[in-house]
KOLVOSE-573151 format. One record per residue (C-alpha): residue in one letter; x, y, z. Coordinates in Angstrom, 3 decimals, padded with zeros to 6 digits. Example, Ala and Ser with C-alpha at 12.3 -4.5 7.8 and 13.67 -1.06 7.14 Angstrom:
2
R r       xx       yy       zz
R A  012.300 -004.500  007.800
R S  013.670 -001.060  007.140
***
This chain:
287
R r       xx       yy       zz
R M  104.463  103.831  055.912
R K  104.193  104.967  059.523
R L  100.704  104.841  060.971
R N  099.371  105.821  064.354
R V  096.197  103.832  064.924
R T  093.898  104.420  067.876
R L  090.884  102.144  068.231
R A  087.843  103.698  069.838
R V  085.486  101.169  071.393
R P  082.598  100.514  070.956
R S  082.106  102.721  067.886
R A  085.170  101.269  066.172
R I  086.250  104.635  064.816
R A  089.991  105.019  064.431
R T  092.219  107.932  063.518
R I  095.160  107.334  061.253
R A  097.910  109.939  061.117
R F  100.254  109.908  058.161
R A  103.848  110.875  058.828
R G  106.235  112.397  056.339
R I  103.821  113.488  053.612
R G  103.725  117.237  054.049
R A  101.796  117.586  057.290
R T  102.396  116.886  060.944
R A  100.869  113.786  062.440
R A  098.661  115.991  064.617
R D  097.329  117.870  061.577
R A  096.608  114.677  059.686
R A  094.984  113.003  062.668
R S  092.606  115.934  063.069
R R  090.954  115.279  059.730
R H  091.690  111.724  058.577
R T  089.233  109.327  060.138
R V  088.719  105.679  059.327
R Y  086.766  102.759  060.707
R V  088.570  099.710  062.008
R M  086.963  096.322  062.478
R P  087.571  095.192  066.084
R S  088.385  091.610  065.040
R R  091.329  092.633  062.874
R V  092.911  095.903  061.840
R V  091.199  096.605  058.517
R A  090.849  100.279  057.715
R A  087.753  101.662  056.055
R H  088.127  105.196  054.787
R V  085.020  107.287  055.347
R M  083.734  110.332  053.501
R R  082.620  112.775  056.135
R P  079.376  114.771  055.873
R R  079.247  118.409  054.752
R T  078.669  119.490  058.343
R P  079.876  119.831  061.067
R F  083.352  118.975  059.779
R H  085.850  121.472  058.368
R Y  087.767  120.503  055.247
R D  091.197  121.738  054.259
R T  092.652  121.470  050.778
R G  095.249  118.732  050.835
R G  098.597  118.309  049.144
R Q  100.477  115.948  046.895
R L  099.570  112.278  047.154
R Q  102.336  109.819  047.928
R W  102.462  106.129  047.043
R Y  102.984  103.787  049.989
R G  103.888  100.680  048.012
R G  100.484  099.014  047.818
R P  098.382  098.099  044.778
R V  096.063  100.178  042.613
R Q  093.229  098.927  040.424
R H  094.721  098.673  036.931
R V  091.579  097.824  034.924
R P  088.800  098.846  037.329
R K  085.471  097.030  037.442
R N  082.502  098.041  039.602
R Y  079.888  095.532  040.753
R I  076.777  096.914  042.469
R V  074.726  094.912  044.964
R F  071.285  096.280  045.816
R W  070.732  094.448  049.081
R H  067.031  093.868  049.817
R F  066.154  097.089  047.954
R T  062.446  097.004  048.793
R S  062.095  100.790  049.238
R D  063.535  103.313  046.778
R P  061.421  106.504  046.946
R S  064.121  108.763  045.440
R G  065.022  106.483  042.542
R E  068.600  105.931  043.685
R E  068.903  102.466  042.128
R A  068.589  103.680  038.535
R Y  070.647  106.810  039.234
R I  073.610  104.883  040.687
R Q  073.620  102.532  037.715
R N  073.475  105.358  035.150
R F  076.248  107.266  036.888
R T  078.542  104.274  037.339
R S  078.013  102.941  033.825
R G  079.062  106.303  032.348
R L  082.239  106.842  034.368
R G  084.613  104.760  032.233
R G  086.408  106.803  029.596
R S  085.271  110.140  031.057
R S  087.617  113.073  031.614
R W  086.627  113.028  035.310
R M  087.625  109.387  035.762
R N  090.782  110.075  033.746
R I  092.168  111.954  036.773
R V  093.109  108.644  038.411
R T  095.242  107.484  035.459
R Q  098.257  109.468  036.699
R Y  098.523  107.116  039.701
R Y  100.269  103.750  039.600
R D  101.937  100.898  041.461
R S  104.921  098.679  040.642
R V  102.921  096.979  037.870
R G  101.660  100.077  036.060
R N  099.164  102.924  035.934
R I  095.418  102.854  036.502
R Q  093.548  102.642  033.209
R N  090.261  104.314  032.306
R P  088.405  101.969  029.942
R T  084.720  102.242  029.108
R G  082.361  099.660  030.570
R Q  083.566  099.883  034.166
R L  080.140  098.854  035.483
R A  080.650  095.113  035.191
R G  077.581  093.760  036.947
R V  074.460  094.490  039.012
R W  072.827  092.104  041.476
R S  069.526  092.540  043.299
R D  070.064  090.401  046.375
R S  066.674  089.678  047.929
R S  068.116  088.091  051.071
R A  067.004  089.718  054.317
R L  068.979  092.531  055.880
R P  070.376  091.873  059.348
R R  068.624  093.546  062.252
R R  071.762  095.617  062.778
R I  073.872  096.590  059.766
R T  077.566  096.647  060.658
R Q  080.874  096.779  058.860
R S  081.196  093.045  059.447
R T  077.809  092.178  057.907
R L  078.526  094.456  054.946
R S  081.920  092.823  054.448
R T  080.208  089.424  054.420
R E  077.750  090.687  051.807
R A  080.676  091.894  049.681
R N  082.119  088.369  049.842
R R  078.738  086.973  048.787
R A  078.764  089.362  045.849
R A  082.233  088.217  044.827
R A  081.000  084.637  044.818
R H  077.878  085.634  042.880
R F  079.878  087.438  040.181
R G  082.635  084.832  040.206
R T  085.611  087.112  040.789
R H  087.941  088.077  043.610
R S  090.128  090.276  041.435
R L  091.687  093.253  043.206
R D  090.535  095.297  040.202
R A  086.947  094.688  041.354
R N  085.054  097.060  043.641
R F  081.928  095.531  045.190
R I  079.516  098.370  045.982
R V  076.976  097.302  048.598
R A  073.906  099.569  048.591
R T  071.206  099.400  051.269
R P  067.639  100.722  050.838
R H  065.730  103.663  052.243
R G  065.411  103.505  056.022
R H  068.148  100.916  056.527
R S  071.731  101.991  057.163
R Q  074.632  101.463  059.498
R S  074.720  103.630  062.618
R G  076.683  106.834  062.048
R F  075.448  107.434  058.521
R G  074.718  111.092  057.833
R T  076.223  112.354  061.075
R Q  079.713  110.816  061.151
R W  080.113  109.734  057.516
R C  078.267  109.423  054.206
R A  079.927  106.279  052.785
R Y  083.176  104.370  053.046
R H  085.373  101.844  051.277
R S  087.381  098.997  052.741
R Y  089.324  095.805  052.080
R N  088.633  092.630  054.043
R G  091.623  090.543  053.013
R S  089.688  089.035  050.128
R V  087.907  091.814  048.215
R A  087.808  095.606  047.954
R W  084.324  096.927  048.692
R T  082.320  100.109  049.195
R Y  079.297  100.788  051.373
R M  076.657  103.109  049.870
R P  073.749  103.794  052.239
R Y  070.544  105.349  050.915
R M  072.073  108.781  050.399
R T  068.933  110.917  050.298
R D  068.040  109.720  053.807
R A  070.838  112.034  055.021
R G  069.599  115.046  053.029
R Y  071.890  118.098  053.025
R N  074.642  116.429  055.064
R C  075.417  113.954  052.298
R G  074.949  116.187  049.292
R E  071.296  116.765  048.489
R N  071.104  119.922  046.298
R A  074.841  120.449  046.723
R V  075.114  121.456  043.043
R N  071.651  121.649  041.505
R P  068.518  123.308  042.956
R G  065.127  121.807  043.684
R S  064.097  118.404  042.373
R Q  066.991  118.443  039.887
R G  069.499  118.164  042.726
R I  067.845  115.707  045.115
R L  070.222  112.956  043.980
R D  073.363  115.118  043.773
R G  074.860  113.394  046.810
R V  074.544  109.939  045.268
R S  076.995  110.733  042.482
R I  079.196  113.054  044.580
R V  079.681  110.462  047.309
R G  079.655  107.452  044.973
R G  082.291  108.976  042.726
R H  084.417  109.871  045.750
R E  084.460  106.258  046.936
R I  085.016  104.730  043.486
R A  088.036  106.966  042.817
R E  089.508  106.222  046.235
R T  089.062  102.488  045.768
R Q  090.906  102.651  042.442
R T  093.869  104.548  043.911
R D  093.920  102.824  047.323
R P  092.038  099.499  047.226
R E  093.844  098.221  050.328
R P  093.736  101.238  052.646
R N  096.256  102.717  053.559
R T  098.836  101.130  051.266
R G  098.151  103.043  048.051
R W  098.005  106.779  047.366
R N  097.468  109.108  050.325
R G  098.294  112.707  051.155
R P  098.155  115.064  054.133
R G  094.396  115.490  053.679
R G  093.665  111.822  053.079
R E  092.968  109.957  049.841
R I  092.332  111.364  046.355
R G  088.725  112.256  047.221
R D  089.265  113.349  050.823
R E  091.632  116.114  049.771
R C  088.873  117.777  047.722
R A  085.738  116.748  049.638
R W  082.799  119.170  049.353
R Q  084.945  121.758  047.544
R G  084.537  123.070  043.988
R L  081.524  120.872  043.276
R G  080.005  120.910  039.803
R D  078.195  118.951  037.126
R I  080.156  116.612  034.864
R S  079.009  115.223  031.531
R L  079.128  111.468  031.044
R S  077.919  109.302  028.187
R T  074.874  108.470  030.332
R G  073.939  112.025  031.334
R T  074.945  114.929  033.563
R F  075.800  114.254  037.206
R A  076.982  116.249  040.211
R A  080.545  115.443  041.254
R Q  083.405  116.641  043.395
R P  086.924  117.353  042.125
R L  089.713  114.845  042.747
R W  093.272  115.660  043.746
R S  095.665  115.799  040.798
R N  099.389  115.650  041.522
R A  100.005  116.854  037.966
R N  097.932  119.996  038.593
R Y  098.867  120.322  042.271
R G  095.234  120.835  043.107
R C  091.626  119.697  042.876
R V  090.301  119.236  039.324
R L  087.083  118.046  037.672
R H  088.840  116.715  034.566
R Y  092.269  115.519  033.405
R P  094.459  116.247  031.560
***
């Protein structure tokens, strides 16, 4: 895989342009943005906000030889969750616990690596931890990565099938949240992990009422953004070695387009479509 990586200091935002997957490098670079830790080149794919960015429908995903998550497991860490006015903690758990076995999550099963395809078993929420340890004065990708490692130790697994979702409470998020990105996922050489800030703090930009009106849709962004990151971690746990296309990863190619409610065993949740190579487009269920 050919990558053009430009590190922007001090914000540590990098643009990665994919060559040879149906778009020019310039086109890809204009809409595929990742974070890179200054200490080592570790990409973290971000989901951009609804505004001011423009989204284009992507194209077929291509496998770049890296792993996928074969039997996915999600572990959620609520880090010093002392303030939760919107009720995001319960909502994230209900959404994540219902994903396994759903027709929405089944979209990822068409993707594979040299070992085999991604599976879609029930029970993909494997653990929840309320970590009461203090938040750092400044939340950074590095401190979040360290917390993901702490979570791996807490749950006793470093399996690549594990996604450690680090959630921070109301009023505490990494700089750039809501204006440059809504969430992101990364790999630190030890574990695959996702950062989920307190989504309703960003309001419209990160999905509030994106599908449902009034109080019914306040938490829409939590499941839209959370589902985006979970699906991308399963298909590309070590960015950018898994499945990517001209518009980015499986969620990037359909971001903020064709949104709708999906029915899970735990309730009804707002979600975005995912890119399906089999359908050559963005779909909310598969097959």
